[in-house]
Every structure is written in structure tokens, then in C-alpha cells.
N, C-alpha and C positions, 0 to 999 in steps of 0.2 A: 320234324323228320331230320335225322342226322345225315351227314354227307354220304355215308355208305348206303343208306336206304335210297337216297335221291339218285345217286349215280347208277346203282344197280337197277332201279326201276326204269331209268332212262334207257338202259341197254336191254331191257326186256327180261332181266334176271331177277327173281325174287330172293333176297338174302335169307339165309337160314336164321334161326333164333340165335345160334352161336355167333354168326357174323354180326347180327344186330347188336348183340351184347358186346362184342369186340369193338364195334364202332362207337358205342356209347361210352365204354370205358376209355377209349382213346381220346374222345373229345373232352373227357373230364380231367385229363391230365393238366396240372397247373403249369403256370408260366415258368419256363426254364427247367422243368422236371423231365426226366426220361420216361417215356411210356413203358408199360410192362414189357419185359423181354419175352417174346413169343417162343424163344429157343432156350428158356431157362432150364437148367438140368442137363443140357448137352455139354459135351466136352469142347475144348477149344478147337480141336481139329474138326469136329462136326459143325461147329458154328462157322468156322472158316470156309468149309465146303459149301454151306448154305449161302454165305455171303458172296462167294465167287459166282455161284449159280445166279444169284439175284443181279449182281453186277453185269454178268453176261447178258441177261435178259434185258436190262436197261440199255446196254450198248446196242443190241440188235434192233430194238424198237425205236431208239432215238437217233443215234448217230448217222446211219446211212441215209435216211430220208432227209434229215436236216442238212446234211452235207450236199445232197443233190439240190436242195432249194437254194443254198448259197452259190453253188456252181452256176445255176441258172441266173441268179441275181447278178453275179459278177460278169457273166457272159453278156447279159442284156445291157449293162451299163458301159461296157468297153468294146462292144462289137462295132461301134462307130469308127474305131481306129482301123479295123479290117475293111469296113465299107469305104473308107477314104482311099484305100489302095486301088479300088475298082471304080474310081471316077465319081464319087459322091459330090465333090466340090464342083467339078465341071458340069455335071447334069443339073445341079441346083443353081449354078451360076453364083457361087459364093466365094469370097476371098479367104485367104489363110486366117486373117483376123476374125472374120465372121465364124469360121469353123471353130476357132478357139473360144469364141463367145458362146457357141452352142455347147461346148464342153463345160464351160464355167457355170452356166445357168443351172445345170443339173446339180452342182454341188451347193449352190445357194439354197435351193428349196430343200435339198437333202439334209443339209446341216441345220437349218432352222427348225425342221420338224423333229430331228432326232432326240433332243433332250426329253420330250414328253411322251415319246412312243412307248417307253417301258411302263409308264403309268397306265396308258391305254391297254397295253398287253395284260397287265395285272387285272384291270377292271373288266375287259371284254373276254378274257380267257384265251390262251394260246390257240386252242382248237378253232376259234372263230377269227381272231385277229390276224394270224399269219396267213391262212388261206385267203382271207379277204383282200389283204394288200397285194398278194400275188395275182389275184384276178385283175385288180386295178392296174398294176404295172404291166401285166401281159397285154391288156387292151391298149395301153399307151404305146407299148413296143410294136404291136401289130400295125397300128395306124401311123407309126413313124414311116412305114414303107409306102405311104400314100401322100407324103408331103411333096410340094412342088416348088417351095421357095424357102428362103432363110427364115421368114416369120413362122412358117409352119414347123420347121425343125426346132426353133427356139421354144415354141409352145410345147411340143411333144417332149423335149428334153426336160423342161421345167416340171411337168406333171409326172414324168418318169421318176425324177429325183424325189418328189413329194411322196409317191407311192412306195418307193423302195426304202425309204428312210427307216422304217421300223424293223427290217429283217435282221441286219447284222447285230445291232445292240440288243434287239429282242431275243435272238437265239442264244447269244452269249449269256445274257442274264438268265434266260430260261434254263440253260444247262447248268449254270452255277447253283440253281435251286434243286438239282437232282444229285449232284456228286459232292463227295468230300473234297476239301481243298487240294489234297495231294493226288486226287484222281482227275481233277478238272483239266489240268494243263495239257495232257496228252490228247484228251478228247477235243479240247478247243483247237489244238494243232491239227488234228485230223479234219475237223470241221473247216478250219480256214485253209487247209491245203487244197480244198475245192477251188479256191480262187486261182491258185497256180495251175491246177488241172484245167480250169476253164480257159486259161491262156493257151495251153497246148491244144485243147479241144477246139477252142474258138478259131485258131489258125487253120486247123484241118477242115473244120466245118465251112469256114468262109471260102477256102480254096475250092471246095466242092459246090457250094451254093452259087458261087460266082459264075459257074458254068451255065447257070440258068438265065444268063443275060438275054433279054429279048422275049422270054416266055411270057405270054399274056400281055405283051407290050410294056413290061416292067423291066427296068435295068437290074443287073445282078445284085447291086447293093440293097435295092428295095426288097428283094426276096430274102436277104439275110434278116432284115427286120421283121418281115411278115411271118416267115416260117418259125423263127425263134420266139416271136410273140405268141403265136398260136400254141406252140409247145408249152409256154409258160402258163397260159390260161388252162390248158388241160391238166397240167401238174397241180395248179392251184385248186381245181375242182376235186381231184383225188385227195388233196391234203386235208380236206374236211374230215376224212376218215383216218388219215395216217399221222396227223399231228395231235398230240394228247395234251391234257391239261396238267396242272402242277401235281406233285406226288400225292397229296391228300385226296385228289379226285381222279387220278389216272385210271381209266376203265380197263386197261390191259393188265393191271395188277390185281391179285386177290386181296381181300381185306388184311390178311396176315402179312403179305408182302408190302402193303402200304405202311403197316406199322413198322416193318423192318427198315424201310427207306427213311421214314421220319425219325426213327430211333438213331440210325447211323448219322443223320444230319445233325440231330440235337447233341449227340455225343461229340460231334466235330464242332459244336458250339456255333452253329449257323442259325441265324434268325429266320432263314428261309423255311425252317421247320415250323415256324409259328405263323398264325394268321395275323396280319397287321392291317389296320385301316389307315388310309393316307392322311397325313397331316402336313401342313406347311413346314413344320419344324424339321421334317426329313429333308426338305429342299434346302433350307438354310443350313442344316448340318453339313450337307455336301458342299455348299458354296463357301462356308467358312473353314473347311478342311484344307490345309495347305497341300495335302497329298493329291487332292483333286486336280489342282492346277499344274503341279509338277508332272503328274501322270499325263495331263493333256499335252504338255510340251513334249514329253517323250513320245507319245502316240503321234503327235504332229510330225516328229522327226522320222517316223517310219511310214506313215500313210501318205505324206506329201510325195516322197520318192516313189511309193507304190503306184499312185495314180499316174505320175509322170511316166513311169516305166511301162505300165500296162497300156496306157492310151497311145504312147508314141513308139513302143518297140517296133511295130511294123514299119513306121516311118523311118526310124533310125536304121533299120536293116534294109529298107526298100531302095528304089531307084534314086531318091534324093538324099540318101544317107550313105550306107556302105556300098550301094550300087547294085543290089540284087533286084531282079525283076519281080513282077507281081506275085505269081504263084510260088516261086522259089522263096521270096521274102516271107510269105505266109507260113511256109513249111519250116523255114529257119527260125521262126519265132517260137517253135514248139519246144526244142530241147532245154532252153534256159528255164522255162516254166516247170518242166518235168523234174529237173534237178532241184528247183526250189521247193516243190511239193515234198520230195523225199526228205530234205533237210528240215523242213518245218515239222514233220512228224517226229524226226529224231530229236530235235531240240525240245519238243514237248515232252518226250519220254525222259530225257536227261534232266530237265528242270523239275519234273515231278519227283524224280528220285533224289535229287540233291537239294531241293528247296532253295536253289541259288538262281533265281530268275534274273536278278540284276546282272550277275556275272555272265549269264547266257546272253542277255541283250548286248552287253559290252563286247563280248567275244565275237558274236555273229556280225555286229555292225561294222567291225573292222574289215570283214570281207567286202561289204558294200563300198566302204571307203576306198579300198584298193581297186575294186572294179571300176568305179567312176574316175579314179585317178588314171587308170589305163585308157579310158575313153577320152579324157582330157589331154593326156600326154603323148598319145601315139596316133599316127595317121594310117597305120597298117590295118587293113580290114580284118586280118586274122586276130591281131592283138585286141582290136576293138570288140570283135565278136566274143572273144574270151572275157573281155570286161563286162559284157552283158550277162554272162553266166555268173560272175562274182557279184555283180550288182543284184541280180535276182536272189542269190544265196544270202546276201546281206540284208535284204529288205523283208522278204516274205516271212521268215521264222519269227521276226521281232513283232509282227502284228499280233499273232496269237499269243505269244509269250507276254506281251505287254498287257493285253486284255485280261489274261489269267492273273497277272500280277495285281492289277487293279481289283479284280473280283476277290482275290484271296485276302486283300488287306482292307476291304470295305465291308462292314457288317451292318445288318439291318436290311430288311427286304426292299423297302422303298428307297432308302439311302443308296444302296448298291445300284438299284435301277437308275436313279437320277444321276449318280456319279458316272456310270457307264455312258449314259446319254450325253452328259457334258463332255466327257473325254472323247468319245467317238465323234460327237457333233463338231467339236472344235477341230479335231484332226481332219475330218472330212471337209471342213470349210477351206482347208489349205488345198483342196482339189482345185479351187479357183486359181490359186497360184500355179499349180502343176499344169493346168490347162493352157497356160499362156507363156510358158518358158521355152518351149520348142517352136521357135518362129521360123516361118518359111525363109526369111531373109538370112538366117544363120546357117542354112544348109551348105555343104554337107557335114560340117564339123559340129554344129550345134553346141558351141562352147558355152553359151549362156545357159542353156538347159542343163547340160552336164554339171556346170559350175554351181547352179542353184541346188541341184540334188546333192552334190558333194557337200555343200555347206549345211544342208538339212541333216545329213547323216552325221557330220562331225559335231555340230553345235547342239542340236536338239536330241538326236537319238543316242549317240555315244556320250556326249556331255551331260544330257539330262539323266540318263541311266546311271552314270557315275555319281552325280550329285545325289540322286535318290538313294543309291546304295549306301553312301556315306551317312546321309541324314537318318536313314532307318537303323543303321548300326548304332548311331548315337542315341536314338530314341529307345532302342532296346536296352542299351546300357543304363539309361536313366530309369527305365521301368524295373529292371532287375535290382537296381540299387534302392528302389522304393522312393525315388524323388518325386513321383507323381501320384503317390497313394492318396493324397489329399482330394483327388478328384472323386473318390467314392466315399469320402467321410460322411457319415450320417445318412447314407442312402440305403433304401431297402434293396433286396435281391432283385426285385422286378425293375426298379429304377436303374440299377447297375446294368442289368441285361439290356435295357432300352438304350443305354449309352452307345451301344454298337462297338465300333472299332476303336473308340477312345476309352473304353472301359478298363478297369483293373479289378478283376473279379476276385473276391475273397474265396479262395478255393476250399470247398468243403472237404473234410477229411475222408468222407465216404468215397470220393473219387479214387484216391490212392488205395484206400482199404479194399474197395471192391476189386480193383485190379490185382492186388496182392492175394486176396482170398481165392479168386478164380484160378490164379496161377498155382497157388499152394495145392488146391484140389487136383489140378491136372498133373503137377509134378509128383504128388504123392501117389497118384493112380498109375501114371504111365512113365515116370522118370523124365529124363531130359530128352525131348524130341525136337525136331526142326520147328514145330509150331511154338512150343514153349520158349525155344531159343529166340524166335522172332518177337514174341510178345514181351520177353524179358528186355530185349533191346529197346522197345518202345517205352517200357516202364522206367528204364535207366534214364532215357531222355527226359521223360516227364518229371521224375523225382529229382533230377539234377537241378531244377529250378528252386527246390526247397532249400532253405538256408542252412539246414543241418546236413550231415554227411550221410543221410539215409541211403542215397543211391550207391554208395561205395560197397555196401554189403552185398547188394545184388551184383554189382560189377565184378567183385572178386570171384563170385561163383560163376558168373557168366564167362569169365576169362578161361575157365577150365576147359580143356579140349573135350570133344565129344566122347572120345574113347577112354578117358581117364576114369579109373574106378571110383564109384560113389559120387560122380559129378552131379547126378540127379539129387542125391542126398544133400550135397553142399549147396546147391541152388535152393532146395527146400529150406535149409537153415537160414540162408541169406534173406529169403522172402519173409520168413517168420520174424527175423530181427527187424527188418524194415517196417513190417506191420506194427510191431511193438513201438518203434520210435515215433511213427507218425501219430499214433494214438496218444503218446505222451507229450507231443510238441505241437499243439494247435497253432501257435503263432508262426510256425515255420511254413505255413501253407498259404502265403500270399504270393501269387505269381501272376504274370500277365496272361491275358486270354486273347490270342490272335489267330493268325492263319496257321494251317497245318494241324499236326497232332495236338492233343490236349496239352496245355501248358506251354506251347511254343509261342514265341514272340512274333512280332511283325516279320513277314517273310521278305528277305532281301536277296 
């Protein structure tokens, strides 16, 4: 039984003969080949309209619910900071050091479990794995409201970290298997902005739940854990119906739409469009890749400050910091998170359009450096509060941008999953450091805590991003110069494809020819339109990697303004000349295959 029959029979729908035929043909596609185009014969404008409608369908079914799951996840791991403001330490009889130890133990189990969670996600299916771990951490969260001592709090936090470990790397990996590289950044940013929203929401929620102090004989902080834990369990149950599997098995798509999704992924040269069986070679490929470890350093430079900020912002603003009382401190923690959520989405949009994720990281991290410099250098509450704004703005956008950077430059289904697990796991291990730098004896200035965060931002986030940017530019220069072509010498197309992000694919002439022929048809039929204008720009970028001057003919016609007489005719001629040249010069078509549009090199 092919996958279309299986999924449709599970959903109670019997596929038609045409659907079965489509599924069988789809599975018969060879490695690295594009499946048949279900929209063959349509114009570029019609194809673009169908693609936009498909993308909108994916966005509506995937992004809102997954963002909600991460909002709940981040709320559950950081609400202990809000609980501290309403006498958690006094009621449990624990010291500041023990409180920090309870924060640290979460990150120990969380980080140790993360590297392998994406393998479990692939094997168990997202529709099972994600709801299951939500149920587990919701139960842990609920019972945290019933602890009576330090030992109970430590045990609850340990198992909470173990259960939550699979969500963040899992969903980032999962989304990267649905979207093209240039589409992924904005969606990862929207998804991660839920963390900033949870900070705003958490402060408001804690201020309200704290009023339940004494209800049922429980203190207010206990009700924060109990009610938020029950909410997590309920959402986890609903998620069994609202979290879907990978594109080739997604039940909310028709068979034709599944073909469209897989085709657009394969056209983007993503191995996520292929089925892969796990092999240890994927693990070692990730371990031996220098990019894995430098990305881990960069992510560490953003996530270390993130946890320090989110866990201790109520403390920094509260009675022992800037001097604001309990409820007011909870409410004052809301605006910095709200501002960070907005900038996170904006940076995701800019990075997708420019393909300059390294520059985005470097630029945004400067805001965080300035913010924590203000916290270190001033004793004025207003200046310090402004510093928390800049601190949030400099930290949150870099998390989503870095994860997208990693995903875009790591190819191979399992290698990408393992790499994300290593990067995120190592970064989250630094939560142990973050949990212990804001010490009670340092209040109200917290110079040690602010100084450590400042150092992370300068050395690891800003410094690491700068180094990665330089090294990737050098790597791309070597690839374009053909200095690494020996890596594919003597290898078959399948072997080259399996090399993932270290491959140098011998570009088939049919790639450029197909693009030219489609555009020639559209231009001859409709002249120069906004759609052919856009497609021409993509073809210029693609053909610019060819060693001949083929792209210049398109570029000359492309430069003609829209209103100029016969501009469509000139574009038509330019495309025809280009098509002739690439047919005559097969040796010109060796170009790197990396992130972004076809023929684009490693994204920096």
C-alpha cells in the first residue's frame, strides 16, 4: 500500500483511482528527480497564484498552533521567576543558592536529552511525539504546585526539563521540512516570538493568579504551577488532532497538494523531500562539520543571555532590583517582551528577503550590548529599565535567526536534525550558567549577572556571528573558484546528493533550460509582466554562477523599464540567446548547491 492509500484509509476517506495513480507515480520518482508538475501547462502567473494559496494553507495549519505550543513551553519553564516574587522561597524554606540550583537542574536534563529528540521525532512521527511530550511536561508542571521542600522542587524541575527537551529543536526541524529556505526565517521568527509573548503574558497571568493566595490552602505561587500545568495537559490532548506529520503524509493536504509541497522542496534542493533511513554516518557528519560547533557557540551567545533575562527580569525589576513592588514589577516586565516579539518578526522578514542572516545577527546583537552596558554603567532606575528594553531587543531576534541560519546551511534530513539537536542542546546547557549569575548577595546592582551576559553577547554572539560570516564568505569564494570540486570527483548523482551541505552538484543543463523555456513561453504569450520580471531576476541570480556571460543577455533585457517599447520582445531575445549558450557550454554549469534559491551558495 502506498502512503496515499494508508493515510487516506486512516482518515476514513477512500482515495480515487486517480489519487492512487498519483501516489504511485510520486513514489516512483528517482532520487534527486523532480516529481511530475501537477500544474504543467499553466502560465507563470497561474502557477504563482496556486503556490501562494498553498503557502497560505500551510501557514494557517502549522504556524499558529505550533506557536501556541512554544508559548506554553516557555511559560512553563520560566514561570518560576514570577513565582519567586510571591514568596516561593519563603514558603519552601529555600535559600537563594538552592533556588538557583532548581533553575540549573532543568537545563541539565533538557540539554542532555535534546541531541536525540529529533531522531525520535522522525521515528515516532510529529503527530505522536509532540503531543506526548506536552502531556508529560504538563503533568510535571501541575505537580510542581504540590511540592513542599527543596528536594521536591528539584525533582519536578529535572523531569520538566527532560519532557520539554524535544519541543523547540523538534518544531524548528519540523518546520524546516515544510518550507523553502527563503521562506523559513520569517516563520521561525513568528514561532519564536511566542517566547517573548509568553514573557508578557506570563507577567500578566502571574499577577492575576497570585491573587488566589490561600484558595484551597495553597499559596499563590502554587496556583501558578497548577493552573498552567492543567492548561498544558489540555492543549497536549488537543494536539493529537492539530499537529500533523511530514509533508508526504500530511492528512490536511490533498494528494496533489502533497506533490506540490514535495516538488517545491526538491526544487529548493532540500533532502527533507526524500525519505532517509537513519545511519550513524549522519551523526558523524554533523560532529565533523566545523559549522556545527561554531553555530553552537553563536547560539550559546544568544540563549545564555535569553535564559538569564527571562528567568531574572522580574527579580531585576522587583523589590531587590530596581525597587518596584510585586504586582507592579510583574506588569513592568511586560513591555520589554512585547517590543522583542515585534523586532523578532521584523528581523525574520528582513533576513528572508536579504539572505544576510549573519549581518542581521551582528546588527541586532549590538542593541543587546548597549542595553547591558546601560545596566552596568548606570544606577538610575529609568536608564536601567530602558536597558532591559534594549537587552530584550538584542537577544530574542537572534535566537530564531540563528536557528534558521543553521537549518539553511545544513542539508540531509537526519544530519540537519542532529545538528540542530547539538546546537540547541549545547546552547541550553548554558542555562546552568544563566541560572547562577544573578545572586542574592549581588543585589540591587547585579553587576556579576549583567557582566556575564554582556560578555556572552560580545564574545559569542557578536564575535561568533562575525567569524562565521567571514568563514562562509571565504568558503563560497573557494566553491565558485572550483577549488573544492575534487569532493565530487568520480561520484554518482545519488552519492553527490547524499553528501548534503558539503556537496558540489554538477548542475544539469536542464535546470537552466527549463527555466528559460518556461519564461520564453510566458513572455511570448503575455509580454513583460510583473511575474516574468520577478522570475527573470531569479534566473539572473542563478545563471550568474555559470562561468560564461550567459546572465548578461537576460540582464540587459531586464534593465529595460516596463514602459519601454518592445521591452517584452527584448527580454524574449535575451532568453533565447541564454538558452542557446547553456546548450553549447555544458562545462559552464558546475556551481555550488546550498541554501536559498537554486545555485545559491552558503547563506551568510
